[in-house]
N, C-alpha and C positions, 0 to 999 in steps of 0.2 A: 523433484518427485511430485507428480500430479496427485491431487486429492481424489479419492473415490471411497465408496462405502466400505470396502474391505479394509482399506487403509485406516479409515476412521475407527472401525471396530477393533482393529488390531493395536491401536495406539493406547498408551497407558491412560488411566483415568485422571481427572483434573489435578488432585493434590500430589500425585506421584510425578506428574509431568511438569506441573507449575511450581518449580523450585527457584529460589533466589539464585542458585548457582547457574542454572540454565538460562535465566533471564539476563544475567549480566555478562555471560560469556562473550568474548570479543573485546572486552575492555573499553577501548576508546570509541568503538562504534556506537553512536547514539541513535535512539529512535528518531525517525524523520519527523520534523514538526513544521507546520505551515509558516511559522515565524521566520525560519531560516532557509527553508526550501532545500532543493537538491544541492545547492552550492556548498553546503556544509559537508557533503559526503566526499568531496574531491580534495586531493592534497594540495592543489595550487591552481592558479589561473594560467591558462595558455597565453602565449604572446598575442597581443592584439593584432599584429601584422601577419599572423599565421592562421587563416580562417579554418583550414582543415584540422589543425591541432585543437583549435577552439571548439569545433563541433564534435570532435572525438571525445574531448574531455566532458562536455555537457551530456552527450549520449551515454557515456560510460556511467555518469552519475545517475541518469535515468535507469540504466540497466541494473545498477546496484539496487535501486528501489524495487524494480520489478522482481528481481530475485528475492528480495526481502518479503514482498507481498505474497509470492508463491509459497515461500516457507511459512509465513505467518498463518495462511489459511490451512495448510497441512498441520501445523503445530496445534492450532485451535480445534481441529476437527475431532480429536480424541476426547475432548472435554464436553462435546455436545451430547445431550441426552437422547434417548430413543422416543421421546414424546413427540407430539405433533409439532410443537414449537421448535424443538431441537432439530427435527428433520426438515422443517421449513428453512431454518437458518443454514443447514447443511446444503440444501438445494441452491440457495443464493450463493453460498461459498463456492460450490462447484462451478457455477456459471461465471462468477467473478474471477476465480482462479484461472479458468480456461482463457479468459481475456488477457490476464497478466502473462500467461504462457505465450500467447500470440504476440504480445508486446515485446516480451523478452527475445523471442526468436527473430523478430524484425530488427530490433536494436542490435542484436549480436551480428546479424548479417550486414547491417549498414556500417557499423564500426569496423568490421573486417574489410568491407569494400573500400573504406576510406584509408585503409592501411594501418589501422590501429589494432590493439589487442583488447578484445572484450574482457571486461572485469569478470572474474570467476565468482560463482555463487559460493557463499560460505555455508558451513554445515549448520550454523545457528546464528541468529541475529538478536540484538538487544531491543526489547520492547518496554523496558522498565520505565522509560520516561512517560509513556502513556498510562501505565498503571499508577505511577506516582501522581499524575494529574487527575486521576479518577475518571479516565476516559475509557474504561472497560476492564475486563478481567476474564478469568477462565473458571469462575466459580458458579456460573449459571449461563443458560442459553442466552438470556437477555443481555448479560454483560459481555458475552462473546460478540454478540451482534453490535454492541456499542463500540467495542474495540475495532471491529471491522469498519464501522462507520467513520471512526476517527482516522484510521489509516487511509481509507478511500478519499476522505475530505482533504487530507494533507497531500495525497497524491495529485489531486486536481489542482490544488494551490501551487504545489511545487512545479508542476509542468507549466502552469501559467507564468510563473516567474522565470523559468529557465529557457523556455523556447524563444523568448524574446531576445536572448543572447546568441542564438544560432545565426550563422552567417549565410547559410544556404536556404533560399526561399522554400524549396521543396521540403526541406526538413522542418521548417517552421510550420508548414501546413500539416505535415504528418504529426508533429508534436501537439498541435492544437487539437487534432482529431483524437489523440490519446487522452488529452486533458478532458475532452468532452465525455469520453467513455468513463473516465474516473468519476466525474460528476454524476453520470448516470448511475454508476454503482452506488454512490452515496444516496441518491434519491430512491433507488430500489430498496435499500436497507431502511430508509425512513418510511417508505410505503409499508414495509413489513410491520413496523411498529404501529403504524396507523391501523393496520388490519387487526392488531391485537387490542385496539381501543385506546391507544395512547394519543392524546390530543396535541398533535404537532402538525406543522405544515409540510407538505411534500417538498416544497422548495421554500425555505425560510427566508431567503434573501435574493434580490435580483442579481447579486454578485457572489462569487465564491473566491475569497481572498483571505489573507492573514487577518484583515480587519473584521471580517464577518465570520471567521472560524467558529467563534463561540455560538453563533446562531445555528450552525450546521451540526455540530457534535452534540452528543448527549452524555451527561455525567452519570456515574454510577450512583 
C-alpha cells in the first residue's frame, strides 16, 4: 500500500497504532540491522555452484527488505502530526517510499525472470529491535524521522554487504545503484534535521558500513 495524505489521515493515532502486539507480530522476523545485513532474512545459503539460485536468494532477501520499508513508512505515517515538521517528514516519507516501491517492482520482475518465486509482502513487520536500541519511535515527528534514518542507513549497509555475493555483474551494478539511493535517503533525512537546527553533518563518515553505523543514525 502506497503512502498518501488520505492514508496518513485515516490511520490510527500513535498510541493506538503503536502497541507491543503489533510490533512483535511475525515472531521470528527480526528488524533488519546493519551488523547482520540482509543475509539474516534468508532461510539458508544457495549452493555455491548454482549462480542463478544464489542470485534469486539474495534478491529475495532484498525484496523482503523493500516490502518492509514500504510497510514501515505507511505504518509511521499515521503518527505524524499536522505541524510543519510533521508534514515535512511526511513529504520525505512519500518520496522515499516511492523509491522503495520502484525497487520492489524491479526486484520482483528480476526474481521472476530468473525463474524464482518473489517473496510475498507480509501484513506487518517487526521493528522492535530499532525501538529497543533507541533508534526511533512513533511518539513524535522527530523520533519517527530517526526511525526512518536508521532503516535507510541499514538498507544502504545491507545492500553493500549482499550485492558483493551476486554472481551476475549486471545485478551487482543494479544493486550498487539501489544502495546509493538508500544512502541518499539517509542523507536527506539528516539534512532535514540540520534544517531544524540540529548540529550534525550531512555525511558523517566517508563510509557507510556496520563499523560506521553509529555515526549515521541518531538516538532518541
